[in-house]
PDB file of N, CA, C and O in Angstrom:
ATOM      1  N   MET A   1       4.549  -2.394   2.842  1.00  0.00           N
ATOM      2  CA  MET A   1       3.559  -1.413   2.517  1.00  0.00           C
ATOM      3  C   MET A   1       2.148  -1.987   2.688  1.00  0.00           C
ATOM      4  O   MET A   1       1.194  -1.253   2.947  1.00  0.00           O
ATOM      5  N   GLY A   2       2.036  -3.300   2.540  1.00  0.00           N
ATOM      6  CA  GLY A   2       0.734  -3.940   2.695  1.00  0.00           C
ATOM      7  C   GLY A   2       0.176  -3.789   4.095  1.00  0.00           C
ATOM      8  O   GLY A   2      -1.019  -3.553   4.279  1.00  0.00           O
ATOM      9  N   ARG A   3       1.047  -3.925   5.078  1.00  0.00           N
ATOM     10  CA  ARG A   3       0.591  -3.787   6.462  1.00  0.00           C
ATOM     11  C   ARG A   3       0.137  -2.366   6.757  1.00  0.00           C
ATOM     12  O   ARG A   3      -0.811  -2.156   7.514  1.00  0.00           O
ATOM     13  N   ILE A   4       0.811  -1.394   6.160  1.00  0.00           N
ATOM     14  CA  ILE A   4       0.436   0.005   6.378  1.00  0.00           C
ATOM     15  C   ILE A   4      -0.943   0.278   5.793  1.00  0.00           C
ATOM     16  O   ILE A   4      -1.795   0.883   6.444  1.00  0.00           O
ATOM     17  N   TYR A   5      -1.157  -0.175   4.553  1.00  0.00           N
ATOM     18  CA  TYR A   5      -2.464   0.033   3.917  1.00  0.00           C
ATOM     19  C   TYR A   5      -3.569  -0.703   4.677  1.00  0.00           C
ATOM     20  O   TYR A   5      -4.672  -0.179   4.834  1.00  0.00           O
ATOM     21  N   ALA A   6      -3.276  -1.901   5.141  1.00  0.00           N
ATOM     22  CA  ALA A   6      -4.266  -2.656   5.921  1.00  0.00           C
ATOM     23  C   ALA A   6      -4.593  -1.926   7.215  1.00  0.00           C
ATOM     24  O   ALA A   6      -5.747  -1.876   7.641  1.00  0.00           O
ATOM     25  N   GLY A   7      -3.568  -1.365   7.829  1.00  0.00           N
ATOM     26  CA  GLY A   7      -3.764  -0.630   9.082  1.00  0.00           C
ATOM     27  C   GLY A   7      -4.516   0.666   8.910  1.00  0.00           C
ATOM     28  O   GLY A   7      -5.014   1.225   9.887  1.00  0.00           O
ATOM     29  N   ILE A   8      -4.609   1.150   7.702  1.00  0.00           N
ATOM     30  CA  ILE A   8      -5.360   2.383   7.439  1.00  0.00           C
ATOM     31  C   ILE A   8      -6.780   2.071   6.971  1.00  0.00           C
ATOM     32  O   ILE A   8      -7.752   2.594   7.516  1.00  0.00           O
ATOM     33  N   LEU A   9      -6.890   1.211   5.955  1.00  0.00           N
ATOM     34  CA  LEU A   9      -8.211   0.958   5.364  1.00  0.00           C
ATOM     35  C   LEU A   9      -9.162   0.237   6.315  1.00  0.00           C
ATOM     36  O   LEU A   9     -10.355   0.540   6.337  1.00  0.00           O
ATOM     37  N   GLY A  10      -8.655  -0.705   7.095  1.00  0.00           N
ATOM     38  CA  GLY A  10      -9.517  -1.438   8.019  1.00  0.00           C
ATOM     39  C   GLY A  10     -10.202  -0.534   9.033  1.00  0.00           C
ATOM     40  O   GLY A  10     -11.429  -0.538   9.125  1.00  0.00           O
ATOM     41  N   PRO A  11      -9.434   0.245   9.800  1.00  0.00           N
ATOM     42  CA  PRO A  11     -10.074   1.146  10.767  1.00  0.00           C
ATOM     43  C   PRO A  11     -10.942   2.229  10.119  1.00  0.00           C
ATOM     44  O   PRO A  11     -11.939   2.646  10.708  1.00  0.00           O
ATOM     45  N   VAL A  12     -10.582   2.685   8.929  1.00  0.00           N
ATOM     46  CA  VAL A  12     -11.418   3.680   8.243  1.00  0.00           C
ATOM     47  C   VAL A  12     -12.778   3.063   7.910  1.00  0.00           C
ATOM     48  O   VAL A  12     -13.813   3.708   8.082  1.00  0.00           O
ATOM     49  N   ALA A  13     -12.775   1.833   7.442  1.00  0.00           N
ATOM     50  CA  ALA A  13     -14.041   1.161   7.145  1.00  0.00           C
ATOM     51  C   ALA A  13     -14.852   0.962   8.421  1.00  0.00           C
ATOM     52  O   ALA A  13     -16.065   1.174   8.426  1.00  0.00           O
ATOM     53  N   PHE A  14     -14.199   0.563   9.486  1.00  0.00           N
ATOM     54  CA  PHE A  14     -14.859   0.371  10.783  1.00  0.00           C
ATOM     55  C   PHE A  14     -15.515   1.670  11.242  1.00  0.00           C
ATOM     56  O   PHE A  14     -16.686   1.686  11.623  1.00  0.00           O
ATOM     57  N   ALA A  15     -14.749   2.757  11.201  1.00  0.00           N
ATOM     58  CA  ALA A  15     -15.275   4.050  11.642  1.00  0.00           C
ATOM     59  C   ALA A  15     -16.398   4.540  10.731  1.00  0.00           C
ATOM     60  O   ALA A  15     -17.348   5.168  11.197  1.00  0.00           O
ATOM     61  N   THR A  16     -16.293   4.258   9.453  1.00  0.00           N
ATOM     62  CA  THR A  16     -17.336   4.671   8.512  1.00  0.00           C
ATOM     63  C   THR A  16     -18.653   3.967   8.815  1.00  0.00           C
ATOM     64  O   THR A  16     -19.716   4.588   8.799  1.00  0.00           O
ATOM     65  N   VAL A  17     -18.575   2.678   9.089  1.00  0.00           N
ATOM     66  CA  VAL A  17     -19.799   1.931   9.412  1.00  0.00           C
ATOM     67  C   VAL A  17     -20.398   2.434  10.718  1.00  0.00           C
ATOM     68  O   VAL A  17     -21.615   2.585  10.824  1.00  0.00           O
ATOM     69  N   LEU A  18     -19.553   2.694  11.712  1.00  0.00           N
ATOM     70  CA  LEU A  18     -20.071   3.219  12.984  1.00  0.00           C
ATOM     71  C   LEU A  18     -20.697   4.602  12.798  1.00  0.00           C
ATOM     72  O   LEU A  18     -21.756   4.887  13.356  1.00  0.00           O
ATOM     73  N   GLY A  19     -20.048   5.447  12.024  1.00  0.00           N
ATOM     74  CA  GLY A  19     -20.587   6.786  11.772  1.00  0.00           C
ATOM     75  C   GLY A  19     -21.906   6.745  11.032  1.00  0.00           C
ATOM     76  O   GLY A  19     -22.838   7.481  11.357  1.00  0.00           O
ATOM     77  N   ARG A  20     -21.979   5.873  10.025  1.00  0.00           N
ATOM     78  CA  ARG A  20     -23.227   5.737   9.265  1.00  0.00           C
ATOM     79  C   ARG A  20     -24.344   5.242  10.189  1.00  0.00           C
ATOM     80  O   ARG A  20     -25.489   5.681  10.077  1.00  0.00           O
ATOM     81  N   SER A  21     -24.009   4.340  11.088  1.00  0.00           N
ATOM     82  CA  SER A  21     -25.014   3.812  12.017  1.00  0.00           C
ATOM     83  C   SER A  21     -25.502   4.888  12.984  1.00  0.00           C
ATOM     84  O   SER A  21     -26.683   4.935  13.330  1.00  0.00           O
ATOM     85  N   LEU A  22     -24.584   5.750  13.414  1.00  0.00           N
ATOM     86  CA  LEU A  22     -25.000   6.837  14.302  1.00  0.00           C
ATOM     87  C   LEU A  22     -25.961   7.793  13.596  1.00  0.00           C
ATOM     88  O   LEU A  22     -26.933   8.259  14.189  1.00  0.00           O
ATOM     89  N   VAL A  23     -25.681   8.075  12.339  1.00  0.00           N
ATOM     90  CA  VAL A  23     -26.531   8.989  11.577  1.00  0.00           C
ATOM     91  C   VAL A  23     -27.889   8.345  11.284  1.00  0.00           C
ATOM     92  O   VAL A  23     -28.931   8.989  11.403  1.00  0.00           O
ATOM     93  N   ASP A  24     -27.862   7.071  10.901  1.00  0.00           N
ATOM     94  CA  ASP A  24     -29.105   6.382  10.532  1.00  0.00           C
ATOM     95  C   ASP A  24     -29.855   5.796  11.717  1.00  0.00           C
ATOM     96  O   ASP A  24     -31.011   5.398  11.576  1.00  0.00           O
ATOM     97  N   GLY A  25     -29.215   5.734  12.889  1.00  0.00           N
ATOM     98  CA  GLY A  25     -29.873   5.191  14.070  1.00  0.00           C
ATOM     99  C   GLY A  25     -29.999   3.682  14.049  1.00  0.00           C
ATOM    100  O   GLY A  25     -31.047   3.155  14.422  1.00  0.00           O
ATOM    101  N   GLY A  26     -28.957   2.962  13.621  1.00  0.00           N
ATOM    102  CA  GLY A  26     -28.983   1.503  13.559  1.00  0.00           C
ATOM    103  C   GLY A  26     -28.797   0.868  14.930  1.00  0.00           C
ATOM    104  O   GLY A  26     -28.390   1.529  15.885  1.00  0.00           O
ATOM    105  N   GLY A  27     -29.101  -0.424  15.011  1.00  0.00           N
ATOM    106  CA  GLY A  27     -28.941  -1.165  16.250  1.00  0.00           C
ATOM    107  C   GLY A  27     -27.468  -1.438  16.555  1.00  0.00           C
ATOM    108  O   GLY A  27     -26.641  -1.535  15.648  1.00  0.00           O
ATOM    109  N   VAL A  28     -27.160  -1.557  17.831  1.00  0.00           N
ATOM    110  CA  VAL A  28     -25.772  -1.714  18.252  1.00  0.00           C
ATOM    111  C   VAL A  28     -25.204  -3.074  17.844  1.00  0.00           C
ATOM    112  O   VAL A  28     -24.093  -3.139  17.316  1.00  0.00           O
ATOM    113  N   ASP A  29     -25.929  -4.139  18.074  1.00  0.00           N
ATOM    114  CA  ASP A  29     -25.413  -5.484  17.784  1.00  0.00           C
ATOM    115  C   ASP A  29     -25.108  -5.676  16.302  1.00  0.00           C
ATOM    116  O   ASP A  29     -24.022  -6.120  15.931  1.00  0.00           O
ATOM    117  N   SER A  30     -26.069  -5.340  15.475  1.00  0.00           N
ATOM    118  CA  SER A  30     -25.848  -5.530  14.045  1.00  0.00           C
ATOM    119  C   SER A  30     -24.774  -4.581  13.519  1.00  0.00           C
ATOM    120  O   SER A  30     -24.000  -4.945  12.634  1.00  0.00           O
ATOM    121  N   THR A  31     -24.726  -3.380  14.056  1.00  0.00           N
ATOM    122  CA  THR A  31     -23.727  -2.403  13.611  1.00  0.00           C
ATOM    123  C   THR A  31     -22.316  -2.870  13.932  1.00  0.00           C
ATOM    124  O   THR A  31     -21.423  -2.770  13.090  1.00  0.00           O
ATOM    125  N   VAL A  32     -22.109  -3.371  15.125  1.00  0.00           N
ATOM    126  CA  VAL A  32     -20.773  -3.827  15.521  1.00  0.00           C
ATOM    127  C   VAL A  32     -20.351  -5.030  14.685  1.00  0.00           C
ATOM    128  O   VAL A  32     -19.193  -5.130  14.280  1.00  0.00           O
ATOM    129  N   LYS A  33     -21.280  -5.940  14.425  1.00  0.00           N
ATOM    130  CA  LYS A  33     -20.946  -7.103  13.595  1.00  0.00           C
ATOM    131  C   LYS A  33     -20.551  -6.674  12.181  1.00  0.00           C
ATOM    132  O   LYS A  33     -19.565  -7.167  11.632  1.00  0.00           O
ATOM    133  N   ILE A  34     -21.311  -5.771  11.602  1.00  0.00           N
ATOM    134  CA  ILE A  34     -20.999  -5.287  10.255  1.00  0.00           C
ATOM    135  C   ILE A  34     -19.690  -4.510  10.259  1.00  0.00           C
ATOM    136  O   ILE A  34     -18.888  -4.646   9.334  1.00  0.00           O
ATOM    137  N   ALA A  35     -19.465  -3.701  11.282  1.00  0.00           N
ATOM    138  CA  ALA A  35     -18.231  -2.910  11.367  1.00  0.00           C
ATOM    139  C   ALA A  35     -17.005  -3.816  11.473  1.00  0.00           C
ATOM    140  O   ALA A  35     -15.980  -3.549  10.846  1.00  0.00           O
ATOM    141  N   ILE A  36     -17.106  -4.880  12.262  1.00  0.00           N
ATOM    142  CA  ILE A  36     -15.981  -5.809  12.401  1.00  0.00           C
ATOM    143  C   ILE A  36     -15.741  -6.551  11.092  1.00  0.00           C
ATOM    144  O   ILE A  36     -14.595  -6.755  10.691  1.00  0.00           O
ATOM    145  N   ALA A  37     -16.810  -6.950  10.432  1.00  0.00           N
ATOM    146  CA  ALA A  37     -16.650  -7.621   9.136  1.00  0.00           C
ATOM    147  C   ALA A  37     -15.988  -6.687   8.127  1.00  0.00           C
ATOM    148  O   ALA A  37     -15.087  -7.100   7.396  1.00  0.00           O
ATOM    149  N   CYS A  38     -16.426  -5.442   8.084  1.00  0.00           N
ATOM    150  CA  CYS A  38     -15.823  -4.468   7.172  1.00  0.00           C
ATOM    151  C   CYS A  38     -14.373  -4.189   7.533  1.00  0.00           C
ATOM    152  O   CYS A  38     -13.542  -3.986   6.648  1.00  0.00           O
ATOM    153  N   LEU A  39     -14.066  -4.178   8.812  1.00  0.00           N
ATOM    154  CA  LEU A  39     -12.683  -3.992   9.253  1.00  0.00           C
ATOM    155  C   LEU A  39     -11.777  -5.048   8.641  1.00  0.00           C
ATOM    156  O   LEU A  39     -10.732  -4.722   8.079  1.00  0.00           O
ATOM    157  N   PHE A  40     -12.172  -6.308   8.747  1.00  0.00           N
ATOM    158  CA  PHE A  40     -11.342  -7.395   8.220  1.00  0.00           C
ATOM    159  C   PHE A  40     -11.318  -7.422   6.692  1.00  0.00           C
ATOM    160  O   PHE A  40     -10.271  -7.664   6.092  1.00  0.00           O
ATOM    161  N   VAL A  41     -12.453  -7.177   6.069  1.00  0.00           N
ATOM    162  CA  VAL A  41     -12.499  -7.190   4.600  1.00  0.00           C
ATOM    163  C   VAL A  41     -11.615  -6.087   4.025  1.00  0.00           C
ATOM    164  O   VAL A  41     -10.808  -6.335   3.129  1.00  0.00           O
ATOM    165  N   PHE A  42     -11.768  -4.876   4.539  1.00  0.00           N
ATOM    166  CA  PHE A  42     -10.988  -3.769   3.999  1.00  0.00           C
ATOM    167  C   PHE A  42      -9.526  -3.824   4.416  1.00  0.00           C
ATOM    168  O   PHE A  42      -8.663  -3.326   3.694  1.00  0.00           O
ATOM    169  N   ALA A  43      -9.234  -4.416   5.561  1.00  0.00           N
ATOM    170  CA  ALA A  43      -7.827  -4.634   5.919  1.00  0.00           C
ATOM    171  C   ALA A  43      -7.197  -5.616   4.937  1.00  0.00           C
ATOM    172  O   ALA A  43      -6.046  -5.439   4.539  1.00  0.00           O
ATOM    173  N   GLY A  44      -7.935  -6.641   4.546  1.00  0.00           N
ATOM    174  CA  GLY A  44      -7.433  -7.589   3.551  1.00  0.00           C
ATOM    175  C   GLY A  44      -7.227  -6.928   2.202  1.00  0.00           C
ATOM    176  O   GLY A  44      -6.219  -7.163   1.537  1.00  0.00           O
ATOM    177  N   ILE A  45      -8.181  -6.100   1.796  1.00  0.00           N
ATOM    178  CA  ILE A  45      -8.046  -5.372   0.536  1.00  0.00           C
ATOM    179  C   ILE A  45      -6.841  -4.434   0.604  1.00  0.00           C
ATOM    180  O   ILE A  45      -6.074  -4.335  -0.353  1.00  0.00           O
ATOM    181  N   GLY A  46      -6.678  -3.755   1.721  1.00  0.00           N
ATOM    182  CA  GLY A  46      -5.535  -2.859   1.889  1.00  0.00           C
ATOM    183  C   GLY A  46      -4.220  -3.597   1.856  1.00  0.00           C
ATOM    184  O   GLY A  46      -3.242  -3.113   1.286  1.00  0.00           O
ATOM    185  N   TYR A  47      -4.192  -4.776   2.470  1.00  0.00           N
ATOM    186  CA  TYR A  47      -2.964  -5.573   2.458  1.00  0.00           C
ATOM    187  C   TYR A  47      -2.601  -5.992   1.037  1.00  0.00           C
ATOM    188  O   TYR A  47      -1.442  -5.901   0.633  1.00  0.00           O
ATOM    189  N   LEU A  48      -3.597  -6.451   0.283  1.00  0.00           N
ATOM    190  CA  LEU A  48      -3.345  -6.845  -1.100  1.00  0.00           C
ATOM    191  C   LEU A  48      -2.913  -5.658  -1.954  1.00  0.00           C
ATOM    192  O   LEU A  48      -1.960  -5.765  -2.726  1.00  0.00           O
ATOM    193  N   ALA A  49      -3.599  -4.540  -1.826  1.00  0.00           N
ATOM    194  CA  ALA A  49      -3.251  -3.353  -2.611  1.00  0.00           C
ATOM    195  C   ALA A  49      -1.856  -2.853  -2.257  1.00  0.00           C
ATOM    196  O   ALA A  49      -1.089  -2.471  -3.141  1.00  0.00           O
ATOM    197  N   GLY A  50      -1.526  -2.852  -0.976  1.00  0.00           N
ATOM    198  CA  GLY A  50      -0.197  -2.413  -0.553  1.00  0.00           C
ATOM    199  C   GLY A  50       0.894  -3.354  -1.021  1.00  0.00           C
ATOM    200  O   GLY A  50       1.980  -2.910  -1.396  1.00  0.00           O
ATOM    201  N   SER A  51       0.619  -4.641  -1.003  1.00  0.00           N
ATOM    202  CA  SER A  51       1.603  -5.614  -1.471  1.00  0.00           C
ATOM    203  C   SER A  51       1.850  -5.472  -2.967  1.00  0.00           C
ATOM    204  O   SER A  51       2.992  -5.558  -3.419  1.00  0.00           O
ATOM    205  N   VAL A  52       0.791  -5.255  -3.733  1.00  0.00           N
ATOM    206  CA  VAL A  52       0.947  -5.058  -5.174  1.00  0.00           C
ATOM    207  C   VAL A  52       1.726  -3.768  -5.447  1.00  0.00           C
ATOM    208  O   VAL A  52       2.624  -3.751  -6.289  1.00  0.00           O
ATOM    209  N   ALA A  53       1.387  -2.706  -4.745  1.00  0.00           N
ATOM    210  CA  ALA A  53       2.091  -1.434  -4.928  1.00  0.00           C
ATOM    211  C   ALA A  53       3.565  -1.581  -4.563  1.00  0.00           C
ATOM    212  O   ALA A  53       4.433  -1.063  -5.267  1.00  0.00           O
ATOM    213  N   ASP A  54       3.848  -2.271  -3.486  1.00  0.00           N
ATOM    214  CA  ASP A  54       5.236  -2.490  -3.072  1.00  0.00           C
ATOM    215  C   ASP A  54       6.002  -3.270  -4.131  1.00  0.00           C
ATOM    216  O   ASP A  54       7.149  -2.947  -4.442  1.00  0.00           O
ATOM    217  N   SER A  55       5.375  -4.285  -4.676  1.00  0.00           N
ATOM    218  CA  SER A  55       6.005  -5.088  -5.714  1.00  0.00           C
ATOM    219  C   SER A  55       6.285  -4.254  -6.965  1.00  0.00           C
ATOM    220  O   SER A  55       7.355  -4.371  -7.561  1.00  0.00           O
ATOM    221  N   ILE A  56       5.340  -3.425  -7.357  1.00  0.00           N
ATOM    222  CA  ILE A  56       5.510  -2.581  -8.546  1.00  0.00           C
ATOM    223  C   ILE A  56       6.657  -1.589  -8.334  1.00  0.00           C
ATOM    224  O   ILE A  56       7.487  -1.402  -9.223  1.00  0.00           O
ATOM    225  N   VAL A  57       6.704  -0.965  -7.179  1.00  0.00           N
ATOM    226  CA  VAL A  57       7.767   0.001  -6.900  1.00  0.00           C
ATOM    227  C   VAL A  57       9.124  -0.681  -6.865  1.00  0.00           C
ATOM    228  O   VAL A  57      10.087  -0.171  -7.438  1.00  0.00           O
ATOM    229  N   ARG A  58       9.213  -1.826  -6.201  1.00  0.00           N
ATOM    230  CA  ARG A  58      10.493  -2.546  -6.138  1.00  0.00           C
ATOM    231  C   ARG A  58      10.969  -2.960  -7.527  1.00  0.00           C
ATOM    232  O   ARG A  58      12.147  -2.807  -7.849  1.00  0.00           O
ATOM    233  N   ASP A  59      10.071  -3.479  -8.346  1.00  0.00           N
ATOM    234  CA  ASP A  59      10.447  -3.893  -9.701  1.00  0.00           C
ATOM    235  C   ASP A  59      10.901  -2.697 -10.533  1.00  0.00           C
ATOM    236  O   ASP A  59      11.866  -2.796 -11.291  1.00  0.00           O
ATOM    237  N   SER A  60      10.219  -1.584 -10.394  1.00  0.00           N
ATOM    238  CA  SER A  60      10.585  -0.393 -11.144  1.00  0.00           C
ATOM    239  C   SER A  60      11.962   0.120 -10.731  1.00  0.00           C
ATOM    240  O   SER A  60      12.783   0.463 -11.582  1.00  0.00           O
ATOM    241  N   VAL A  61      12.205   0.172  -9.445  1.00  0.00           N
ATOM    242  CA  VAL A  61      13.510   0.637  -8.958  1.00  0.00           C
ATOM    243  C   VAL A  61      14.605  -0.331  -9.374  1.00  0.00           C
ATOM    244  O   VAL A  61      15.686   0.097  -9.778  1.00  0.00           O
ATOM    245  N   ARG A  62      14.342  -1.618  -9.280  1.00  0.00           N
ATOM    246  CA  ARG A  62      15.338  -2.620  -9.669  1.00  0.00           C
ATOM    247  C   ARG A  62      15.674  -2.499 -11.159  1.00  0.00           C
ATOM    248  O   ARG A  62      16.845  -2.545 -11.536  1.00  0.00           O
ATOM    249  N   ALA A  63      14.653  -2.346 -12.003  1.00  0.00           N
ATOM    250  CA  ALA A  63      14.883  -2.213 -13.443  1.00  0.00           C
ATOM    251  C   ALA A  63      15.668  -0.946 -13.750  1.00  0.00           C
ATOM    252  O   ALA A  63      16.571  -0.960 -14.586  1.00  0.00           O
ATOM    253  N   ARG A  64      15.331   0.137 -13.085  1.00  0.00           N
ATOM    254  CA  ARG A  64      16.052   1.405 -13.302  1.00  0.00           C
ATOM    255  C   ARG A  64      17.504   1.284 -12.861  1.00  0.00           C
ATOM    256  O   ARG A  64      18.401   1.774 -13.547  1.00  0.00           O
ATOM    257  N   LEU A  65      17.743   0.645 -11.736  1.00  0.00           N
ATOM    258  CA  LEU A  65      19.101   0.455 -11.237  1.00  0.00           C
ATOM    259  C   LEU A  65      19.910  -0.426 -12.185  1.00  0.00           C
ATOM    260  O   LEU A  65      21.066  -0.123 -12.479  1.00  0.00           O
ATOM    261  N   GLU A  66      19.312  -1.504 -12.658  1.00  0.00           N
ATOM    262  CA  GLU A  66      20.017  -2.388 -13.599  1.00  0.00           C
ATOM    263  C   GLU A  66      20.336  -1.657 -14.895  1.00  0.00           C
ATOM    264  O   GLU A  66      21.410  -1.852 -15.463  1.00  0.00           O
ATOM    265  N   LEU A  67      19.422  -0.820 -15.371  1.00  0.00           N
ATOM    266  CA  LEU A  67      19.659  -0.043 -16.581  1.00  0.00           C
ATOM    267  C   LEU A  67      20.807   0.943 -16.376  1.00  0.00           C
ATOM    268  O   LEU A  67      21.670   1.082 -17.241  1.00  0.00           O
ATOM    269  N   GLU A  68      20.816   1.613 -15.251  1.00  0.00           N
ATOM    270  CA  GLU A  68      21.899   2.558 -14.949  1.00  0.00           C
ATOM    271  C   GLU A  68      23.242   1.842 -14.817  1.00  0.00           C
ATOM    272  O   GLU A  68      24.264   2.325 -15.305  1.00  0.00           O
ATOM    273  N   MET A  69      23.228   0.694 -14.157  1.00  0.00           N
ATOM    274  CA  MET A  69      24.482  -0.059 -13.990  1.00  0.00           C
ATOM    275  C   MET A  69      24.992  -0.558 -15.342  1.00  0.00           C
ATOM    276  O   MET A  69      26.194  -0.516 -15.602  1.00  0.00           O
ATOM    277  N   ALA A  70      24.094  -1.027 -16.198  1.00  0.00           N
ATOM    278  CA  ALA A  70      24.499  -1.499 -17.520  1.00  0.00           C
ATOM    279  C   ALA A  70      25.053  -0.346 -18.349  1.00  0.00           C
ATOM    280  O   ALA A  70      26.016  -0.530 -19.094  1.00  0.00           O
ATOM    281  N   PHE A  71      24.468   0.826 -18.233  1.00  0.00           N
ATOM    282  CA  PHE A  71      24.949   1.986 -18.970  1.00  0.00           C
ATOM    283  C   PHE A  71      26.357   2.374 -18.526  1.00  0.00           C
ATOM    284  O   PHE A  71      27.213   2.665 -19.362  1.00  0.00           O
ATOM    285  N   HIS A  72      26.599   2.380 -17.220  1.00  0.00           N
ATOM    286  CA  HIS A  72      27.907   2.783 -16.709  1.00  0.00           C
ATOM    287  C   HIS A  72      28.975   1.720 -16.900  1.00  0.00           C
ATOM    288  O   HIS A  72      30.164   2.036 -16.889  1.00  0.00           O
ATOM    289  N   GLU A  73      28.582   0.481 -17.074  1.00  0.00           N
ATOM    290  CA  GLU A  73      29.556  -0.588 -17.286  1.00  0.00           C
ATOM    291  C   GLU A  73      29.876  -0.804 -18.756  1.00  0.00           C
ATOM    292  O   GLU A  73      30.843  -1.497 -19.072  1.00  0.00           O
ATOM    293  N   SER A  74      29.093  -0.232 -19.664  1.00  0.00           N
ATOM    294  CA  SER A  74      29.348  -0.435 -21.090  1.00  0.00           C
ATOM    295  C   SER A  74      30.620   0.319 -21.497  1.00  0.00           C
ATOM    296  O   SER A  74      30.917   1.377 -20.943  1.00  0.00           O
ATOM    297  N   PRO A  75      31.373  -0.227 -22.468  1.00  0.00           N
ATOM    298  CA  PRO A  75      32.625   0.411 -22.872  1.00  0.00           C
ATOM    299  C   PRO A  75      32.423   1.777 -23.523  1.00  0.00           C
ATOM    300  O   PRO A  75      33.336   2.602 -23.501  1.00  0.00           O
ATOM    301  N   ALA A  76      31.272   2.032 -24.090  1.00  0.00           N
ATOM    302  CA  ALA A  76      31.035   3.307 -24.759  1.00  0.00           C
ATOM    303  C   ALA A  76      30.557   4.402 -23.796  1.00  0.00           C
ATOM    304  O   ALA A  76      30.377   5.551 -24.197  1.00  0.00           O
ATOM    305  N   ALA A  77      30.356   4.041 -22.537  1.00  0.00           N
ATOM    306  CA  ALA A  77      29.858   5.017 -21.569  1.00  0.00           C
ATOM    307  C   ALA A  77      30.947   6.021 -21.251  1.00  0.00           C
ATOM    308  O   ALA A  77      32.104   5.652 -21.050  1.00  0.00           O
ATOM    309  N   PRO A  78      30.573   7.300 -21.206  1.00  0.00           N
ATOM    310  CA  PRO A  78      31.574   8.316 -20.859  1.00  0.00           C
ATOM    311  C   PRO A  78      31.962   8.183 -19.392  1.00  0.00           C
ATOM    312  O   PRO A  78      31.109   8.014 -18.520  1.00  0.00           O
ATOM    313  N   HIS A  79      33.239   8.262 -19.143  1.00  0.00           N
ATOM    314  CA  HIS A  79      33.727   8.146 -17.761  1.00  0.00           C
ATOM    315  C   HIS A  79      33.918   9.543 -17.194  1.00  0.00           C
ATOM    316  O   HIS A  79      34.485  10.425 -17.838  1.00  0.00           O
ATOM    317  N   THR A  80      33.441   9.715 -16.002  1.00  0.00           N
ATOM    318  CA  THR A  80      33.610  11.006 -15.353  1.00  0.00           C
ATOM    319  C   THR A  80      34.874  10.955 -14.532  1.00  0.00           C
ATOM    320  O   THR A  80      35.189   9.918 -13.947  1.00  0.00           O
ATOM    321  N   PRO A  81      35.597  12.038 -14.474  1.00  0.00           N
ATOM    322  CA  PRO A  81      36.831  12.040 -13.684  1.00  0.00           C
ATOM    323  C   PRO A  81      36.525  11.944 -12.204  1.00  0.00           C
ATOM    324  O   PRO A  81      35.484  12.407 -11.736  1.00  0.00           O
ATOM    325  N   ALA A  82      37.439  11.342 -11.483  1.00  0.00           N
ATOM    326  CA  ALA A  82      37.271  11.177 -10.044  1.00  0.00           C
ATOM    327  C   ALA A  82      37.434  12.526  -9.375  1.00  0.00           C
ATOM    328  O   ALA A  82      38.277  13.328  -9.774  1.00  0.00           O
ATOM    329  N   ARG A  83      36.627  12.774  -8.358  1.00  0.00           N
ATOM    330  CA  ARG A  83      36.722  14.022  -7.615  1.00  0.00           C
ATOM    331  C   ARG A  83      37.809  13.911  -6.557  1.00  0.00           C
ATOM    332  O   ARG A  83      38.010  12.858  -5.952  1.00  0.00           O
ATOM    333  N   THR A  84      38.482  14.988  -6.357  1.00  0.00           N
ATOM    334  CA  THR A  84      39.532  15.002  -5.318  1.00  0.00           C
ATOM    335  C   THR A  84      39.214  15.974  -4.247  1.00  0.00           C
ATOM    336  O   THR A  84      39.982  16.119  -3.296  1.00  0.00           O
TER     337      THR A  84
END
């Protein structure tokens, strides 16, 4: 998920800087340098945010699965009849 977020946030930041420069009439050299820097910074932020989100989702699913498995393996759990 980190790569996906990086692939979205980086180009969005790049395009935002270019768009702002077009509106404000900035110079080409400085605009491209700032846009490239923002591309890498926001891609890094996106990668970190996506990695954290992926970790949180995986941990949540794992905990839920372990809870369900423990419930079904306990002797007091009601057994459902097999379907035929």
